[in-house]
Residue, then its C-alpha position, 0 to 999 in steps of 0.5 A: x882268619x886271613x882276608x884275601x882280595x879277589x879280582x874277578x877276570x874280565x873274560x872267561x878266558x882270563x884268570x882271577x887274581x888272589x892277593x894277600x895284603x897286609x893292610x887288609x889284615x886289621x883287627x877290627x874286621x877280624x873282631x867282628x867274627x864271633x864263635x856264637x852259633x845262632x838258633x834258627x826258629x824253624x829248626x827242630x833238631x838239637x834245640x834249634x841248631x839243626x834243620x831237619x828234613x821234617x822242617x821243610x817237608x810236612x810229615x803228612x806228605x812224607x807218610x803219603x809218599x813213603x816207598x815211592x820213587x819221588x826223585 
């Protein structure tokens, strides 16, 4: 995974600057990234790996508003 330095523009009309610098490509920064997928205690799908709509909206609300244009 490359590390890219971004310099934000001083005004909306100016351009941002993206730079790849060899000195930023250190093993210690890259070693901190793991492939482990955390579980989410609030998630009910896929053994805690996926958040479902039901995790945010109670079933009673969904049942009461089924078929209505709510958006």
